[in-house]
C-alpha positions in Angstrom: 28.8 89.0 29.5 32.5 88.2 29.2 32.6 84.6 29.4 34.9 84.7 26.3 37.7 86.6 28.5 37.1 84.1 31.3 37.6 81.1 28.9 40.7 83.0 27.6 41.8 83.4 31.4 41.3 79.6 32.0 43.2 78.6 28.9 45.8 80.9 29.6 46.7 79.7 33.3 46.3 76.2 31.8 49.4 77.0 29.5 51.3 78.3 32.7 50.5 75.7 34.8 51.5 73.4 32.0 55.0 75.6 31.6 55.5 75.5 35.6 55.2 71.6 35.1 57.9 71.5 32.5 60.1 74.0 34.6 59.9 71.5 37.8 60.6 68.6 35.6 63.6 69.9 34.0 65.3 71.5 37.3 64.9 68.2 39.4 65.6 65.9 36.1 63.2 63.4 35.0 64.8 60.2 36.6 63.0 61.4 40.0 59.8 59.0 39.9 58.0 61.1 42.6 58.9 64.1 40.5 56.9 61.7 37.5 54.3 60.8 39.5 53.6 64.4 40.8 53.8 66.2 37.2 51.6 63.4 35.8 48.8 64.5 38.3 49.4 68.2 38.0 48.9 67.5 33.9 45.7 66.1 34.7 44.7 69.1 36.7 45.7 71.0 34.0 43.7 69.1 31.6 40.6 69.6 34.4 41.3 73.7 33.8 41.3 73.4 30.1 37.9 71.3 30.3 36.6 74.1 32.6 37.1 76.7 30.0 35.3 74.4 27.3 32.2 74.4 30.0 32.4 78.3 30.6 31.2 79.3 27.1 27.5 80.1 27.3 26.6 80.3 31.1 25.1 83.1 32.6 26.4 84.8 35.5 24.5 82.8 38.0 26.0 79.9 36.8 29.4 81.3 36.5 29.4 82.5 40.0 28.1 79.2 41.5 31.0 77.5 39.5 33.7 80.2 40.4 32.8 82.3 43.6 33.6 85.7 44.1 36.9 87.0 42.0 38.3 87.6 45.1 38.7 84.1 46.0 41.1 83.7 42.9 42.5 87.4 43.8 41.1 90.5 42.1 45.0 91.3 40.4 44.7 87.6 39.0 43.8 87.1 35.4 40.9 84.3 36.3 39.9 87.1 39.4 39.8 89.9 36.8 38.0 88.0 34.2 35.4 87.1 36.9 35.0 90.7 37.5 34.6 91.7 34.4 31.8 88.9 33.5 30.2 89.6 36.9 30.3 93.5 36.0 29.0 93.1 33.0 26.3 91.1 33.3 25.1 93.0 36.3 24.3 95.9 34.0 22.6 93.6 31.9 20.3 91.7 34.2 19.5 95.2 35.9 18.3 96.7 32.4 16.3 93.4 31.9 14.7 93.7 35.7 13.9 97.3 35.0 12.0 96.4 31.8 10.0 93.6 33.6 9.2 96.3 36.4 8.0 98.7 33.7 5.8 95.8 32.0 4.2 94.6 35.4 3.5 98.4 36.4 1.6 98.4 32.9 -0.3 95.3 33.5 -1.2 96.3 37.1 -2.7 99.6 35.3 -4.6 97.8 33.0 -6.0 95.4 35.8 -7.4 98.0 37.8 -8.6 99.9 35.2 -10.4 96.4 34.3 -12.1 96.4 37.7 -14.8 97.8 39.3 -15.1 98.9 42.9 -17.9 97.2 44.9 -18.3 100.4 47.1 -17.3 99.2 50.1 -13.8 99.5 51.9 -11.8 96.6 54.6 -9.2 98.2 56.5 -8.9 101.0 54.1 -8.5 99.4 51.0 -11.0 99.2 48.5 -12.8 95.5 47.4 -12.5 95.5 43.7 -14.5 92.9 41.3 -12.7 91.7 38.0 -14.5 92.3 34.9 -13.8 92.5 31.1 -10.5 92.1 28.7 -8.4 94.5 30.1 -8.5 92.3 33.3 -7.8 89.4 31.7 -4.8 90.7 29.5 -3.6 92.3 32.5 -3.3 88.8 34.5 -2.1 87.0 31.8 0.9 89.6 31.7 1.4 89.1 35.4 1.6 85.8 34.9 4.3 86.4 32.1 2.3 85.5 29.0 -0.5 86.7 27.0 -4.5 86.5 27.2 
């Protein structure tokens, strides 16, 4: 996942925000109390962005999406939007592989489950009824629950 890219983008934006604050103060003059108050508030916002950058590390894609939303919310061409897109795209491929591995594991468990059952010889609505028997059934049932027998 690309959380490091997102962290770097957030820190970069925090630096840009701080620089913008300084340019505002220089252009207006530091004697203006309204400007001083506004830039103090903006500096707090910059510090919050830096805190957010530190919190991003180690988060999975679901947590990032819950916190940040869509990359387009920031603009796909923006530094943060591009970093979110990269994080979501990289994680999506990884998550798909993990999901596929789990599907294969479940299919194997189901095959073992069926192999560990005996048909009762009657059908209800066209589906044979099965009776679970043996260690194969126990192993398959445990695998379906995500554990081992």
